[in-house]
C-alpha positions, 0 to 999 in steps of 0.5 A: 599185738597178738593179731600180728606175727613179727617175722624178722621185723616184717609184720604178718597179719594173722587175720589176713592169712586166715582169710586166705586159708579159709578159701581152701575147701578142705579147711573147716576152721583156721587159726594162725599164730606166731611160734618162737624162732631164735633167728626171726623172732617168730614164724607163722604156724597154721592150726587147721580143722579139716572138713569131714572126709577131707584128704590128709593135708601136709604143709606142702599141700597148704603151700601149693594152695597159697602159691595160687593166692594173692599173698607174699611168700614171707607171710606163708605159715611155715608149719601146719598143725591139724586139730580135731577141734580148737580150744575155745572160750565160753563164748566160742572164740578160738583160744589162740593163747593156748595154741601159741603156748602149745606150739612153743612147747612142741618146738622146745621139745623138738629142739631138745631131741636134736 
């Protein structure tokens, strides 16, 4: 099921993590997708569109915010990708399939550089 991320046998609900991340006042929009991981099957990646005028956000900032929320650490996204806007369907839904493909390609490219 694509609303779930399988992290080492633990299921993470994308929606649960997104709902918590939406409490971050600098985040205008959030989408959490699975990214491939050779050891854990998948890890969570948070795609975020920041509010206008929001300070630059790093993974550490997001983790710090999540530490103050009621969420298990294993559910924390392990990567943060900032976008100007999300790819959308004609009806306006975020196209998570495109985001999943994009992060898989980025990870592949980064692995090739190592």
